[in-house]
C-alpha positions, 0 to 999 in steps of 0.5 A: 588210160595211162597209169599215173603213179603219183596220183595212185600214191596220193589215192593210197595216202588218202585211203590210209589216212581215212582208215587211220582216222576211223580206227582212232575215232572208234573208241570215241564213238563207243565212249559216246554211245556208252554215255548216251546209254548212261544218260538214258538209263539215268533219265529213266531211273529219275522218271521212275522215281518221280512216278513212285514219289507221285504215287506215294504222295497220292496214297498219303493224301488219300489216307489223310482225307479218309482220316479227316472224313472218318470220325475216330472209332470208339471201343464199342465200334472197334469191337463190332467191326472186329466181329464183322471181320471174324465173319467175313475174313477169319484168317485176317481176324486170326492175325489180329487176335495176336494183339489181343493182350496188347489193347493199344496195338489192337486198336491201332491194327483195327484202325489200320485195317479200316483205313487202308484196306479194301476189307475196311470199306466192306466192314464199314458198309456192313456196320452201317447196314447192321444198324439200318437193316439187320435182315439185309446184313445177315443175308449179306454176311451169309452171301460172303461166307458161302462165296468163300466156302464154295470157292475153297471147296472147289479149289480143294476138289481141283487140287486133289483130283479125286476120282468121281467114282470114289466114295470120297470124291462123291461126298466132296462133290455132294457137299459142294452141290449143297453149298452152291444150292444154299448160296443160290437160295441166299442170293435169291432172297437178296434179289427178292428184297431188292425187287421189293424195294424197287417196287416200293419206290415205284409206288411212291413215284407213282403216287407223287406223279398222280398228286402233281397231275391233280395239282397241275394248275396250282403248281404252275401258278406257284412257280410263275409267282416265284419267277415274277415276284421280287426276292424277299431279302428280309431276314429273321 
């Protein structure tokens, strides 16, 4: 093959032009890449803001619905709920007590707990139970208190890493065993009450079923007449 200088020079010129164009386009490509990253970050930020706004709107709507459905508390009801809070959440109760000399702020704080905190749901449920089933209320309070005490005692034992052979360590373990035993007895009583309610319900269902079996023909005829008779449109 014969070497052709003219063709070779053209080839070199083309390669050089391509290299120059590539080097000139690198800043532009980098700029476009940065612009794409900026747009992507902006879109992600906007999406997060939309999600946060939507969550905030849902929370506000939820609180508004609760405010509409729940009748305003009287001072007596607030006092009762504050007593329940003292039983189940003594630390939260202590924080609320700082408003004791400011009645208006105290009322607002209690209402805020009732409306926006999961503890508030528990307080409302316990308040209703206190009126309907005082024994069940006392058992539930004892269950909550013993759950907290057992958990705290176990946490202290794990944190201190007291030797089981030491007298202090054995005393702490014995105390926890007694608490767990007491908690077990309370939970057994709660289950016995629940079982008794179920048994009463089953007896009522059985009695109703037997009555319906004895009145089968009359009940069928009554339903037949309902389906075949003209509706009575006369109003009182």
